[in-house]
C-alpha positions in Angstrom: -44.1 -23.5 46.4 -45.5 -25.6 48.6 -49.3 -25.8 48.0 -51.2 -26.2 51.4 -54.0 -28.5 49.6 -50.4 -31.1 50.2 -50.0 -30.7 53.9 -51.1 -32.8 56.8 -54.2 -32.1 59.1 -54.7 -30.9 62.4 -57.2 -32.5 64.4 -58.6 -29.6 64.9 -58.5 -28.9 61.2 -60.4 -32.6 60.4 -62.7 -30.9 62.8 -63.9 -28.0 61.1 -63.8 -29.8 57.8 -66.2 -32.9 58.9 -68.2 -29.6 60.7 -68.0 -27.6 57.6 -68.9 -31.1 55.5 -71.6 -31.8 57.2 -70.2 -35.5 58.8 -71.5 -35.3 62.5 -69.9 -38.0 63.7 -66.8 -40.1 63.6 -68.9 -43.0 61.7 -69.8 -40.6 59.5 -66.9 -39.7 57.7 -65.6 -43.4 58.5 -68.6 -44.2 56.0 -67.6 -41.5 53.4 -63.9 -42.4 53.6 -63.5 -45.8 53.1 -62.5 -45.7 57.5 -62.5 -47.5 60.1 -64.0 -44.9 62.9 -61.7 -45.8 65.0 -59.1 -44.3 62.8 -61.0 -41.1 62.4 -60.9 -41.5 66.5 -56.8 -42.1 66.1 -56.5 -39.2 63.7 -59.3 -36.5 65.8 -57.2 -37.6 68.7 -53.8 -36.9 67.5 -52.4 -40.6 67.9 -52.4 -40.6 64.4 -51.3 -38.2 61.9 -53.8 -37.4 59.0 -52.6 -39.4 56.0 -51.5 -36.4 53.4 -54.0 -37.6 50.4 -57.4 -37.9 52.9 -57.0 -34.1 54.2 -56.0 -33.5 50.4 -59.5 -35.1 49.3 -61.9 -33.3 52.9 -59.7 -29.6 51.5 -61.2 -29.9 47.1 -64.9 -31.7 48.6 -64.9 -27.9 50.7 -63.0 -26.1 48.4 -65.9 -27.5 45.8 -69.2 -27.3 48.3 -67.8 -23.2 48.6 -67.9 -22.9 44.4 -72.2 -24.5 44.8 -72.8 -21.8 46.6 
């Protein structure tokens, strides 16, 4: 049984997660999760995959936000 929360994240998924969580810029997201803006840029360009722990964190934040409303 594969848990979808453990999957990596495509650049489009990352853009969507940023929008849902209210991160307007690469710098906003980078500061929130403790990476450089250039790292976020590489993820969004698809040059480097989003690490699974980061993808999982973003999915958990989205799930928690949805439960709050």
